[in-house]
N, C-alpha and C positions, 0 to 999 in steps of 0.2 A: 511156544514160538516155533517148534519144529514139527508140530503135528501135521501141517500141510505137506511137508516133505515125505510123510509116511502115509499120505492119502487118508487122513483122519478128518472127519467132519464133526464139528462141535456145535452145540446149541447153548447159548447163554441167555438167561432171562433175569431181570432185576427190576425192582420198583424204584431203585435209586441209582441211576446211571452215573451220577457224580461220584459215587463211592467205588465204581469199578476201576480196575487198572486200565490205563489209557491204551495198552496194547490190544485189549479185547475189541474195542470199537475201531481202532486203526487198522486191524487185520481182518475185520469182518467183510464178507462179500455181500451180505444182506443185513440191513438194519431196519427194524420196525419199531417206531416210537409211538406210544399212545399218549394219553393225556398226562401232562406233567405240570406241577404248580410251583415246585421249589426252584428258586432262582439259580442255585448252584447246579441243579440237574439240567435246567434249560441251557445255561451257559456251557455246560460240558458237552451236550449233544449239538450245540451250535457249531462246534468245530467240524462236525460231519454234515449237518443239515443246512448250515448257513442261516440266513435270515428267516427261513421257514420254521426254525426252532421256536420262534415266538408264537407260532400258531398252536403249539402244543397245549397251552393253557386253556384254549377255547374249543378243543376238539370234542365233538359229541361222542357218546358211548359207541363202542365198536368201530370207531374210526382211527386210522393210523396213518402216519407219514412213513413211506417206504423209500429207503435210500439204497442205491446200488452204485458203487464207484463207476464213473464214466457215463452215468445215465441221469436223467432229470429226476428230482425228488417228486413223488406223486402221492396223492391221498388215496388210500384204499379202505374198504370196509369189510367187516366180518359179519355178514348177515346169516343167521342160523334159521 
């Protein structure tokens, strides 16, 4: 909770966002969400992504929804 005051940047990753503490997503400046299929996980990220969270169960490989506070949620891809 105080890391940002000390100019610390942190990266969190999880396969089950529904099991993360709510502070992690609420304080995040950038959220990338890939394919999710568990209802609890989709409901959890819906607080951030809104109705676009329902798209997560049908995202193709290497596709993500990117959220940044104050900006529109967009779809991005990771093409290697």
